[in-house]
C-alpha positions in Angstrom: -12.4 -2.6 44.1 -9.6 -1.1 41.9 -10.5 -3.5 39.2 -14.1 -2.4 39.3 -13.1 1.2 39.1 -10.9 0.5 36.0 -13.7 -1.2 34.3 -15.9 1.9 34.8 -13.3 4.7 34.3 -12.3 5.2 30.6 -8.5 5.1 30.1 -7.5 3.2 33.2 -4.5 1.1 32.1 -6.3 0.8 28.7 -4.1 -0.2 25.8 -4.2 2.0 22.9 -3.2 1.4 19.4 0.2 2.7 18.2 0.9 1.5 14.6 1.4 3.8 11.7 -0.1 2.5 8.4 0.1 3.8 4.9 -2.5 2.3 2.4 -1.2 2.4 -1.1 -4.0 2.0 -3.9 -3.5 1.1 -7.4 -6.4 2.6 -9.4 -5.3 1.4 -12.8 -7.4 -1.8 -12.9 -9.9 -0.9 -10.2 -12.6 -0.4 -12.7 -11.7 -3.5 -14.7 -12.3 -6.6 -12.7 -12.1 -8.8 -15.8 -8.2 -8.3 -15.6 -8.3 -10.3 -12.3 -7.5 -7.2 -10.1 -10.3 -5.1 -8.7 -8.7 -2.8 -6.1 -12.0 -1.5 -4.6 -13.3 -5.0 -3.9 -10.2 -6.0 -2.4 -10.1 -2.9 -0.2 -13.7 -3.6 1.1 -13.0 -7.4 1.7 -9.5 -7.1 3.2 -8.6 -3.6 4.5 -10.4 -3.7 7.8 -8.6 -7.1 8.7 -5.3 -5.8 7.6 -5.6 -2.6 9.8 -6.7 -4.7 12.9 -3.8 -7.1 12.5 -1.3 -4.5 12.1 -2.5 -2.6 15.1 -2.7 0.6 13.1 -3.8 3.8 14.8 -3.0 6.4 12.1 -3.8 5.6 8.5 -2.6 7.6 5.5 -3.3 6.9 1.9 -1.3 7.2 -1.3 -2.6 6.8 -5.0 -0.8 4.8 -7.7 -1.3 6.5 -11.1 0.7 6.6 -14.2 2.8 9.4 -12.3 2.3 8.6 -8.8 4.8 11.1 -7.2 2.9 14.0 -8.8 -0.6 12.6 -8.5 -3.4 15.1 -7.7 -5.8 12.9 -5.9 -5.5 12.7 -2.1 -7.5 11.4 0.9 -7.4 12.6 4.5 -5.8 10.6 7.2 -7.8 8.6 9.7 -7.2 8.0 13.3 -8.5 4.6 14.2 -8.2 5.0 18.0 -9.1 8.7 18.7 -9.1 10.1 22.3 -12.6 10.3 23.6 -14.2 11.2 27.0 -16.7 9.2 28.9 -17.6 5.6 29.1 -16.7 4.4 25.6 -16.9 1.1 23.7 -13.4 1.4 22.2 -13.5 -1.7 20.2 -16.7 -0.7 18.6 -15.2 2.8 17.9 -12.2 1.3 16.3 -14.4 -0.8 14.1 -16.5 2.4 13.0 -13.1 4.0 12.2 -11.9 1.2 10.2 -15.0 1.5 8.1 -14.2 5.1 7.6 -10.9 4.2 6.4 -12.5 1.9 3.8 -14.7 4.7 2.6 -11.7 7.1 2.4 -9.7 4.5 0.3 -12.8 3.9 -2.1 -13.0 7.6 -2.5 -9.4 7.8 -3.5 -9.8 5.1 -6.0 -12.8 6.9 -7.4 -10.8 10.1 -7.8 -8.0 8.3 -9.6 -10.4 6.8 -12.1 -12.2 10.0 -12.8 -9.9 13.0 -12.3 -8.7 13.9 -15.9 -5.5 15.3 -14.6 -4.3 12.0 -13.5 -1.8 10.0 -15.9 -3.2 6.6 -16.7 -1.0 3.8 -15.7 0.5 2.0 -12.7 3.6 3.8 -11.3 4.0 1.3 -8.5 7.5 2.7 -7.5 6.2 6.2 -7.3 3.4 5.0 -5.0 5.9 3.3 -2.7 8.1 6.3 -2.7 5.3 8.6 -1.6 4.6 6.1 1.3 8.3 6.0 2.2 8.3 9.9 2.5 5.4 9.5 5.2 7.5 7.2 7.3 7.3 8.5 11.0 10.6 9.6 12.7 9.7 7.9 16.0 9.9 4.3 16.9 6.4 3.2 16.0 6.0 0.3 13.4 5.4 1.5 9.9 3.1 -0.7 7.8 2.7 -0.5 4.1 -0.5 -2.2 2.9 -0.4 -2.1 -0.9 -3.3 -2.9 -3.0 -1.8 -3.6 -6.5 -1.1 -6.4 -8.9 2.3 -4.8 -9.4 2.1 -4.8 -13.1 4.0 -1.4 -13.3 3.5 0.9 -16.2 4.8 4.4 -15.9 4.7 6.4 -19.1 6.2 9.4 -17.5 9.2 7.4 -16.2 11.6 9.8 -18.1 14.2 8.2 -20.6 13.6 4.7 -19.0 9.8 4.1 -18.4 9.0 0.8 -16.8 6.4 -1.3 -18.4 6.2 -4.9 -17.1 3.7 -5.9 -19.9 6.6 -5.4 -22.4 9.8 -5.4 -20.6 11.9 -8.7 -20.9 12.3 -10.3 -17.5 13.1 -13.7 -18.7 16.8 -14.0 -17.4 18.5 -12.9 -14.2 20.7 -10.6 -16.2 17.9 -8.8 -17.9 16.0 -8.3 -14.8 19.1 -7.0 -13.1 19.7 -4.6 -16.0 16.3 -3.0 -15.4 16.7 -2.9 -11.7 20.2 -1.1 -11.9 18.8 1.3 -14.5 15.9 2.2 -12.0 18.4 2.6 -9.2 20.5 4.8 -11.2 17.6 7.0 -12.0 17.0 7.2 -8.2 13.4 5.8 -8.6 13.7 3.1 -6.0 12.4 4.3 -2.4 14.2 3.1 0.9 11.9 0.7 2.6 14.1 -0.5 5.3 12.3 -1.6 8.3 8.9 -1.3 6.6 6.4 -4.1 7.2 5.0 -4.7 3.8 1.8 -6.4 2.9 0.9 -6.8 -0.9 -2.7 -7.4 -1.7 -3.3 -8.4 -5.3 0.4 -9.1 -5.9 0.9 -11.2 -9.1 -2.9 -11.5 -9.8 -2.6 -11.1 -13.5 0.8 -12.8 -13.9 -0.1 -15.6 -11.5 -2.1 -17.2 -14.2 0.9 -17.8 -16.3 3.3 -20.5 -14.9 6.0 -19.2 -17.2 5.8 -15.5 -16.8 5.1 -15.3 -13.0 8.4 -16.7 -11.8 10.3 -14.1 -13.7 7.9 -11.2 -12.5 8.3 -12.5 -8.9 12.0 -12.7 -9.1 12.2 -9.2 -10.4 10.2 -7.6 -7.6 11.8 -9.7 -4.9 15.3 -8.7 -6.0 14.3 -5.0 -6.5 12.6 -4.8 -3.0 15.4 -6.7 -1.2 18.6 -5.5 -2.8 17.7 -2.0 -3.6 14.8 -0.8 -1.6 16.2 -2.8 1.5 12.7 -4.0 2.4 12.8 -6.8 5.0 9.6 -8.5 3.9 9.3 -10.2 0.5 6.3 -9.5 -1.6 3.7 -12.5 -1.7 0.1 -13.2 -2.8 -2.5 -12.3 -0.3 
């Protein structure tokens, strides 16, 4: 009898989502699919699955622009598992809310592409920094779902802008020098304990068997040694 009542009454021993997720969106190539990275297409195809797998309840959004930490474009948070009264099909509600998250992400990408105040470029570290600032203080798992090819270009990077289209990453010493410079400029966020998913990582460089290993080594060293991220970036 108790089992029947639990099936009828909403909320009886019902598992609720608890994960906190931040979706970081690189708008620099989202309108140029010929470069191999189309952020909006990737969002539509993969964001619902990633939100489901991470058990996300709260979703926030961060833009990657040429100056991400001072970007103008924003998107409202989405609660994927909101409180509701009555006899509720909660899985259907969550699916609908994930669709809303996709819509918010697409709108943010559209803003980045069209808002003339935004600086062109791809300040990946700035986008990750914004996400790190949103980290919850409680014990809930924190997931960063990053849609970017990680080809960083930040023209507003002060005296030492990062431009992975031009920077020499060919040797461990040269990569380390760039990373140490970024660390000295306090531009690398603390990602300790973050569960990182990188969608689009290395899309452009992955075509080049010579360039990709150096690109990959650069990001892995930076994220592990300086950002203290426990998860290595990988192609998704």
